[in-house]
C-alpha positions as CSV (number, residue, x, y, z in Angstrom):
1,M,244.7,184.7,146.6
2,A,247.8,185.7,148.7
3,N,251.3,185.3,146.0
4,S,253.6,188.0,147.6
5,T,255.8,189.1,150.7
6,P,253.8,192.8,150.9
7,N,255.8,196.0,150.3
8,S,255.7,197.3,153.8
9,T,256.8,201.3,152.9
10,P,253.5,203.3,152.9
11,K,253.0,206.6,151.1
12,T,252.7,209.9,152.8
13,S,248.9,211.1,152.9
14,T,246.8,214.1,154.6
15,D,245.0,212.7,157.6
16,P,241.8,214.9,158.2
17,T,241.5,214.0,162.1
18,T,244.7,215.7,162.3
19,N,244.1,219.0,160.9
20,G,245.4,218.6,157.4
21,K,249.2,217.6,158.6
22,A,250.8,215.2,157.0
23,T,251.6,211.9,158.6
24,R,253.7,208.8,157.6
25,I,253.1,205.6,159.9
26,R,255.0,202.1,158.8
27,V,253.0,199.3,159.6
28,K,255.8,196.6,160.8
29,N,255.9,193.2,159.5
30,L,256.6,190.2,161.8
31,P,260.4,189.3,161.1
32,S,259.5,185.7,159.7
33,T,257.3,187.5,157.0
34,Q,260.4,188.0,155.0
35,K,260.8,184.0,154.8
36,L,257.6,183.9,152.6
37,K,259.8,185.1,149.5
38,G,261.8,182.0,149.7
39,I,258.8,179.6,150.4
40,M,257.3,180.9,147.1
41,T,260.4,180.6,145.5
42,R,261.1,177.2,146.3
43,Y,257.4,176.4,145.3
44,L,257.8,177.9,141.8
45,L,260.8,175.6,141.5
46,K,259.2,172.6,142.3
47,S,256.6,173.3,139.8
48,K,258.9,174.1,137.4
49,L,260.7,170.6,138.0
50,H,257.4,169.0,137.7
51,S,256.1,170.2,134.7
52,V,259.4,168.5,132.5
53,L,259.9,165.3,134.7
54,P,257.4,162.9,132.7
55,W,256.6,160.5,135.9
56,K,255.7,163.4,137.7
57,K,251.7,164.1,137.6
58,T,250.1,167.8,138.5
59,A,247.1,169.1,138.6
60,W,245.3,172.9,138.5
61,V,243.2,173.5,141.3
62,A,241.0,176.1,143.0
63,A,240.1,177.7,146.0
64,G,237.2,175.4,147.5
65,F,239.3,172.6,146.4
66,P,240.8,170.0,149.2
67,V,244.3,170.4,148.4
68,E,245.0,167.9,150.8
69,L,243.7,165.3,148.5
70,C,246.5,166.4,146.1
71,Y,249.4,165.6,148.3
72,A,247.9,162.4,149.7
73,L,247.6,160.9,145.9
74,N,251.1,162.5,145.1
75,I,249.9,165.1,142.8
76,F,251.8,168.1,142.8
77,P,249.1,171.1,142.9
78,Y,249.2,174.1,140.6
79,H,247.0,177.2,141.3
80,P,246.0,179.6,138.9
81,E,244.1,182.3,141.2
82,N,247.1,182.1,143.0
83,S,249.4,182.4,140.0
84,A,247.2,185.8,138.8
85,C,247.6,187.5,142.1
86,I,251.4,187.3,141.5
87,S,250.5,189.1,138.4
88,G,248.3,191.7,139.9
89,A,251.1,192.1,142.6
90,R,253.7,192.5,139.9
91,K,251.9,195.0,137.8
92,V,251.5,193.0,134.9
93,S,247.7,191.7,135.1
94,Q,246.2,194.3,133.2
95,T,248.0,193.7,129.9
96,L,247.2,189.9,130.3
97,I,243.7,190.9,130.9
98,E,243.6,192.9,127.8
99,T,244.9,189.7,125.7
100,A,242.2,187.5,127.1
101,E,239.8,190.6,126.1
102,T,241.4,190.8,122.6
103,M,240.2,187.0,122.3
104,G,237.0,187.6,123.0
105,F,236.5,187.1,126.5
106,S,234.2,189.8,128.1
107,R,235.3,192.7,130.3
108,D,232.6,191.9,132.7
109,L,234.3,188.2,133.0
110,C,236.2,187.5,136.4
111,S,239.9,189.3,136.2
112,Y,241.7,186.0,137.6
113,F,240.4,184.2,135.0
114,K,241.3,186.5,132.2
115,T,244.7,187.1,133.9
116,N,245.4,183.3,133.3
117,V,243.9,183.3,130.2
118,G,246.4,186.0,129.4
119,A,249.1,184.2,131.2
120,V,248.7,181.0,129.0
121,E,248.3,182.4,125.9
122,T,251.5,184.5,126.0
123,K,253.7,181.8,128.0
124,I,254.9,184.5,130.7
125,K,257.3,183.0,133.3
126,G,256.1,181.9,136.5
127,S,257.7,184.8,138.4
128,L,255.3,186.9,137.0
129,G,252.0,184.6,137.1
130,G,252.9,181.8,134.4
131,I,251.8,178.6,135.0
132,D,252.5,175.2,133.7
133,K,250.6,172.6,131.6
134,P,248.9,170.2,134.2
135,T,248.4,166.3,133.9
136,F,244.6,167.2,134.7
137,L,242.2,170.1,136.0
138,A,240.0,169.9,139.0
139,S,237.8,172.3,140.5
140,T,234.4,172.7,142.3
141,N,231.4,175.1,142.2
142,T,231.7,176.5,145.7
143,I,232.7,179.7,146.6
144,C,233.2,180.6,142.7
145,D,231.1,179.7,139.7
146,T,233.2,180.8,137.4
147,H,236.0,177.7,138.4
148,V,233.8,175.5,136.1
149,K,233.8,177.2,132.8
150,W,237.4,178.5,133.5
151,F,238.9,175.1,134.0
152,Q,236.5,173.5,131.5
153,I,238.0,176.2,128.8
154,Q,241.8,175.6,129.9
155,A,241.4,171.9,130.2
156,R,240.4,172.0,126.2
157,K,242.9,174.0,125.3
158,Y,245.8,171.7,126.9
159,G,244.1,168.2,125.7
160,V,244.3,167.0,129.2
161,P,240.9,165.8,131.5
162,Y,239.1,167.8,133.8
163,F,237.1,166.9,136.8
164,G,234.2,169.2,138.3
165,F,233.1,168.7,142.0
166,D,229.4,169.7,142.0
167,I,228.9,170.9,145.9
168,P,225.4,171.6,146.7
169,S,224.6,174.8,149.0
170,A,223.3,174.4,152.5
171,V,220.8,177.2,152.5
172,D,218.6,178.3,155.4
173,G,216.2,175.5,156.0
174,V,217.8,172.9,155.0
175,N,217.4,169.9,157.9
176,D,219.8,167.6,159.2
177,E,218.2,165.0,157.0
178,R,218.6,166.6,153.5
179,L,222.2,167.8,154.9
180,E,223.2,164.1,155.2
181,E,221.8,163.7,151.8
182,Y,224.1,166.2,150.6
183,V,226.9,164.8,152.2
184,D,226.3,161.7,150.5
185,Y,226.5,163.0,147.3
186,V,230.0,164.6,147.7
187,V,231.1,161.5,149.4
188,D,229.8,159.8,146.2
189,Q,232.1,162.3,144.1
190,F,235.1,161.9,146.2
191,H,235.4,158.1,144.9
192,D,234.8,159.2,141.6
193,F,237.7,161.7,141.8
194,F,239.9,158.8,143.3
195,A,238.8,156.6,140.2
196,F,239.5,159.7,137.8
197,V,242.7,160.1,139.2
198,E,243.5,156.2,139.2
199,K,242.8,156.1,135.3
200,H,244.7,159.7,134.2
201,T,247.8,159.4,136.9
202,G,248.0,155.8,137.9
203,Q,248.0,157.3,141.4
204,T,245.8,155.5,144.2
205,L,245.1,157.0,147.8
206,K,246.7,155.0,150.4
207,E,244.8,156.0,153.8
208,S,248.1,156.1,155.7
209,R,249.3,158.9,153.6
210,F,245.6,160.7,153.7
211,F,245.8,160.5,157.5
212,E,249.3,161.7,157.5
213,V,248.7,164.9,155.3
214,L,245.0,165.6,157.3
215,E,246.9,165.9,160.6
216,K,249.6,168.0,159.2
217,S,246.8,170.0,157.3
218,D,245.0,170.4,161.0
219,R,247.9,171.7,162.9
220,L,248.7,174.4,159.9
221,C,245.3,175.6,160.7
222,E,245.6,175.6,164.4
223,L,248.6,177.6,164.2
224,W,246.8,180.0,161.5
225,Q,243.9,180.3,164.5
226,E,246.1,180.8,167.3
227,I,247.9,183.9,165.4
228,Y,244.0,185.2,165.2
229,E,243.8,185.0,168.8
230,Y,246.4,187.2,169.6
231,R,244.9,189.6,166.8
232,K,242.1,190.3,169.2
233,L,244.2,192.3,171.6
234,T,244.8,195.6,171.6
235,P,247.1,197.1,170.0
236,T,246.7,194.2,167.7
237,P,250.4,192.3,166.9
238,V,249.4,191.2,163.5
239,A,248.0,193.4,160.8
240,F,247.0,192.7,156.9
241,Q,250.2,193.1,156.1
242,D,251.2,190.0,157.3
243,T,248.1,188.1,156.7
244,L,247.6,189.1,153.1
245,G,250.7,187.0,151.9
246,A,250.9,184.6,155.0
247,I,248.0,182.7,153.6
248,F,249.8,181.1,150.6
249,P,250.8,177.8,152.9
250,L,247.3,177.3,153.4
251,V,246.2,177.5,150.0
252,L,249.1,175.5,148.2
253,L,251.2,173.8,151.4
254,P,248.6,172.2,153.4
255,G,249.9,168.8,154.7
256,L,253.1,169.6,154.2
257,D,255.9,170.8,157.0
258,E,257.3,173.3,155.6
259,G,254.2,175.7,155.9
260,I,253.8,174.4,159.4
261,R,257.2,175.4,160.1
262,Y,256.7,178.6,158.6
263,Y,253.5,179.1,160.9
264,E,255.3,178.4,164.3
265,D,258.0,181.2,163.4
266,L,255.1,183.8,163.0
267,L,253.2,182.6,166.2
268,R,256.8,183.2,167.7
269,D,257.5,186.4,166.6
270,T,253.5,187.1,168.0
271,K,254.0,185.8,171.1
272,A,257.2,188.1,171.1
273,R,255.6,191.1,170.2
274,V,252.6,190.7,172.9
275,A,255.1,189.9,175.7
276,E,256.7,193.2,174.9
277,H,253.6,195.0,174.6
278,R,254.5,195.9,171.1
279,G,251.6,196.1,168.3
280,A,251.8,195.9,164.3
281,M,251.5,199.5,164.6
282,P,254.0,202.2,166.3
283,L,253.4,202.8,170.2
284,G,250.5,204.9,170.2
285,Q,249.6,205.4,166.6
286,E,246.7,202.4,166.2
287,K,243.6,204.5,166.6
288,Y,241.2,202.5,164.7
289,R,240.6,198.7,164.4
290,I,239.2,197.6,160.7
291,L,237.4,194.5,159.3
292,F,238.7,194.2,155.7
293,E,235.9,191.5,153.8
294,G,237.1,190.6,150.0
295,I,240.3,189.7,148.0
296,P,242.5,192.7,148.1
297,M,243.2,194.9,145.3
298,W,246.8,192.7,144.4
299,Y,248.1,195.6,142.4
300,R,247.1,198.5,144.9
301,I,248.4,197.2,147.7
302,K,249.7,200.1,149.1
303,Y,245.8,201.0,149.9
304,F,246.5,199.4,153.1
305,H,249.6,201.4,154.1
306,Q,247.5,204.5,153.3
307,L,244.9,203.2,155.9
308,A,247.7,203.1,158.4
309,N,249.0,206.3,158.0
310,Y,245.1,207.6,159.3
311,G,245.9,205.6,162.6
312,G,243.6,202.5,160.8
313,V,245.1,198.5,161.0
314,V,242.9,195.9,159.6
315,T,243.1,193.1,162.5
316,Y,240.4,190.7,160.8
317,E,239.8,189.5,157.1
318,P,237.1,186.8,156.5
319,Y,238.7,186.0,153.6
320,T,242.3,185.0,155.2
321,F,240.3,183.3,158.3
322,S,238.6,181.3,155.9
323,F,241.1,179.2,154.6
324,G,242.1,177.7,157.6
325,P,239.2,175.9,159.2
326,R,240.0,173.1,162.1
327,K,240.0,169.2,160.7
328,K,238.4,166.6,162.7
329,L,241.1,163.9,163.5
330,G,240.8,160.2,165.0
331,L,237.9,159.5,162.6
332,S,237.6,156.2,160.1
333,F,238.4,157.1,156.7
334,K,234.7,157.0,155.8
335,E,233.8,159.7,158.3
336,S,236.9,161.9,157.6
337,L,235.4,162.0,153.8
338,R,232.2,162.8,155.4
339,E,233.8,165.7,157.5
340,M,235.9,166.9,154.2
341,A,232.4,167.0,152.3
342,R,230.7,169.1,155.2
343,M,233.7,171.1,155.4
344,M,233.2,172.2,151.5
345,M,229.6,172.8,151.9
346,M,229.9,175.3,155.1
347,I,232.6,177.5,153.8
348,P,231.8,181.2,155.0
349,Y,231.5,182.6,151.5
350,N,228.5,180.2,151.0
351,Y,226.9,181.3,154.1
352,S,223.3,182.7,153.6
353,L,222.7,186.6,154.3
354,D,221.1,186.2,157.8
355,R,224.0,183.5,158.8
356,R,226.6,185.9,157.2
357,I,225.5,189.4,158.9
358,E,225.6,187.3,162.3
359,Y,229.1,185.7,161.6
360,F,230.3,189.6,161.0
361,E,228.5,191.1,163.6
362,N,230.2,188.3,166.2
363,V,233.7,189.1,164.8
364,I,233.1,192.5,165.3
365,D,232.3,192.2,169.1
366,E,235.4,189.7,169.1
367,Y,237.8,191.7,168.0
368,S,237.0,195.3,169.0
369,I,236.3,196.5,165.5
370,D,235.8,200.2,164.7
371,G,234.9,200.2,161.2
372,V,234.3,197.8,158.3
373,I,235.6,198.4,154.8
374,L,233.4,195.8,152.0
375,H,235.4,195.3,148.8
376,A,232.4,194.9,145.9
377,N,234.6,193.2,143.8
378,M,233.2,193.5,140.5
379,S,235.2,190.0,139.6
380,C,233.5,188.1,142.5
381,R,230.3,187.8,142.7
382,P,229.5,185.0,145.5
383,S,231.5,187.6,148.0
384,A,229.9,190.7,146.8
385,T,226.6,189.5,146.6
386,N,223.8,191.0,149.4
387,M,226.8,193.1,150.4
388,I,224.9,196.5,150.5
389,D,222.2,194.6,153.0
390,L,225.5,193.6,155.1
391,K,226.3,196.9,155.1
392,R,223.1,198.4,156.7
393,A,222.8,195.5,158.6
394,I,226.3,196.2,160.8
395,Q,225.7,200.2,160.6
396,N,222.0,199.4,162.4
397,D,223.2,196.9,164.6
398,K,227.0,197.7,165.7
399,K,226.5,201.7,165.1
400,I,230.0,201.9,163.4
401,P,231.0,203.0,159.9
402,V,231.1,201.1,156.8
403,L,232.9,201.8,153.6
404,M,232.4,200.0,150.2
405,L,234.9,199.5,147.8
406,D,233.3,199.3,144.0
407,C,236.8,198.0,142.2
408,D,238.4,194.7,141.3
409,M,240.9,192.4,142.7
410,N,243.2,192.0,139.8
411,D,242.2,194.9,137.1
412,P,243.6,198.3,137.8
413,R,241.2,199.9,135.3
414,A,238.5,199.5,138.2
415,F,240.7,201.8,140.6
416,A,240.5,205.5,140.7
417,S,243.1,206.7,142.7
418,G,241.3,209.9,143.5
419,P,238.0,209.3,144.2
420,M,239.1,206.0,146.3
421,Q,241.5,208.5,148.4
422,T,238.4,210.9,149.0
423,R,236.3,208.0,150.2
424,L,238.9,206.9,152.5
425,E,239.3,210.1,154.1
426,G,235.6,210.4,154.5
427,F,235.7,207.0,155.9
428,V,238.3,208.1,158.3
429,E,236.5,211.0,159.5
430,L,233.2,209.0,160.2
431,L,235.8,206.7,162.5
432,A,236.9,210.1,164.4
433,N,233.6,211.3,164.4
434,N,232.4,207.8,166.1
435,Q,235.3,207.6,168.4
436,K,234.5,210.8,170.1
437,K,230.9,209.9,170.3
438,S,231.4,207.1,172.2
439,Q,234.0,208.7,174.6
440,I,231.2,211.4,175.7
């Protein structure tokens, strides 16, 4: 998950499309992106404060968990995946991962999980990905099936309770009647969760507070989606160098004014660029519009700056967009819980292969995508499953190049600089050739 303001200084590389001439192109961050560091610093300070004040209640939550419920219940959320991202971006994740492996955890396990295990074991500070003991832990089995065992292990280590949501998969062939049964099943778990929180914290849910948080969360998502509408323009005013960090409020601040103000600033900057006919790339340098699928390699963010040196700009990422679904407002409390249950089941990373292909191909058309990069992430089975089939479908149906990267989101040992550079250059050659064919 996003966790740090990206470094916008790219490296010089050789562009095979310019006869070997070295190029150096700087992707321009939106001016407001610099505010993210302050937002994250304040969050980390609040995290530390909540950990030392005995009357404050906290929870570890994970991707797929509705963080709005924490704020509605006056529970401060910690996010170990986000903390692991910080470790990756700060170049300490490998040490933490290896610490976990010396404790007996396999090389094949999720690198976020092992980063977190190492961070807890070494008591590393929050600015490097450390995380404090929570009042309780809560997760779902959606998006990531590792969450359940991960949180069970850490709950036992800390001696605190754990609550796990069991979210059914709405696969192809599930009819409306069965889907409503699934919704009933999840809503029952919401009430179990409320009872669990009251038992262990004394906090009870007030419907007025729930609706207030939900309304602000929807406003945050509305702003996010409006920013994405502008990304459809050529040249795109917003690149991945902005959005990979900017999802932080969606992950940890939904329902708070601070995130809304930040997105309003980002949207204002975006509109200013559009009005001035400027893009994220320098004038005339946007050659290839790229879709990037998967969690980025946090220890190697400069990879996307290297892509920019060839004129490539990432204009859409299912990963960052997926954290901003709109909420249905004006419903009763009962119906609002049912909508939240549906949303938890219908996350894009839960899509069947056929629906996933349809989703990608629609986005390719909407955002005028020239090529796709798929991260076959060793640590993330749900996002990497069926990726080879997705690649083939896109190549066959859309006739555009698709590059698959076999590496890892947080473990630098899975990234080989030389081969990755060679594959990037080959991908750019395919983009250039494909573009020439389309112009004939």
